[in-house]
N, C-alpha and C positions, 0 to 999 in steps of 0.2 A: 742953518743950524746943522751941526753934525749929528748923524745918528749915534746914539750911545751904544757902547759895546759892554756886554757883561761877560766877564771871564769866568772860567770854571770856579775860580777862587771866590767870585762874588755871587755865587748861586744863593739867592735869598729864599728858596723854597723850604729850607729847613732840612731837606732830605740829602743825604750824601749819596753820590752815585754808587751803584752796585758794580763791583768789579769781582768777577769770578775767575779763579785761577783754573788752569787747564786740568788740574787734579780733580776739581769739583765738576767741571763741565764734562769730562769724559764719561762718567757713569750716566749722566742725564742724557747725552747724545745717544749712548748705546741703548738705553731704554726706549727712547723715541724711535730710533731706527728699527729696533726689534719689533715694536708694535706696528710700525708701518709695513714691515716685511710680512708679519702675520696677517694683516688685513689684506695686503696685495695677494698673498697665497690663497686666502679664503675666497676673495673675489674671483680669482682665476678658477678655482675648483668649482664654485657655484656657476660661474658663467660657461664653463666648458662641459657641464654635465647634463645638458638638456635631454640628450638621448639616453644617457647612462641610466637614468632612473625611470625608464619607460618599459613596463612589463611586456608590451607588444614587441619592442625592439629586442628584449632579452629572449623572447620566444623565437624570433626570426634568427637570432644568432645561433640558438640551440638547433634549429632545423638546418641552417646552412653548415653547421659543424657536423651534424649527422650525415648530411648528403655528401660531404667531403670524404667520408670513409669509403665510398663506393670506389672499387678498383684497388683498394689497399689490401695488404697481406693480413689475413685474419689472425694467424698464430702470433704475430708480433704484438697484437693488442690484448692478448689473454693474460699477461703477467699482472702482478699486483697493482702496478702503477699505470697500467694501460687503460684503454677505453672500454674494454670488455673483460674485467676481472671475473675469474670463476666464482668468487664469493657472491656476486650479484646475479649470477645466472639463475633464471627461474625455470626455463624449459628449453628443450630441443625438439624440433618437429621436422620430420622428413617431408619433402614435397614430392609431387609426381614427377617433377623435372629432375629429380636426383639431388637437389640442393638441400641444405639444412637451414632452418630458421632458428636462430638463437635469440631467446627473449630475455632481456635483462631488466632489472629494477633500477630506477633512477631516483628521483625525489618524489616523495608522497605517492600520488596516483600515477606518476609518469612511468611508462615502460617504453623501451625501444627494442626494436627487432633488427637483427642483421641477418640477411639472407646470404649464405656462403656456398660457393661451389667447392665441395670438398676435394675434388680432383686437382684443382688449381690452388686451393686455400686462398681464394680471393673473395672479398665481399662484393656481391653483385646487386644488392638491393638493401634498402633501409626503410624503416617505417617507425612510427611512434604512436602511442595511445595514451589517454589520460587527460587530465585537466590541462588546458593551455597554460595556466598560470603555474603549473607544477613542472612543465616541460620547458625550462628556461636555462640559459647560461648567462650568468652576469660577468661582463668583461672586467 
């Protein structure tokens, strides 16, 4: 006995096959691709940010950034967009070694100090004080 064949014309399910034109498919495909890209981007952002949301890491970045100022020219940092703008200056203190310690306000309780050799106009030392959670730099 030969197996029977049912042609498309003899479909007895009562349902006609759905045929979508490219004009209808294009917006649907665009929406699906857009949602997949958003999900992929979100997954990437969440997956790569384990250290980014760590306050201890933020504090270490702040300390490292501050220490990198040692040996730099002090005058170049005193402009409005620099690391040591005059509007944030709290005090100037002369040391017995002839250096000047400039104390600046940062965030909330955080203060940072730059020890400057005025003859060379070079930062020779740095320090900070305040709450560790206030002395942070978020990358």
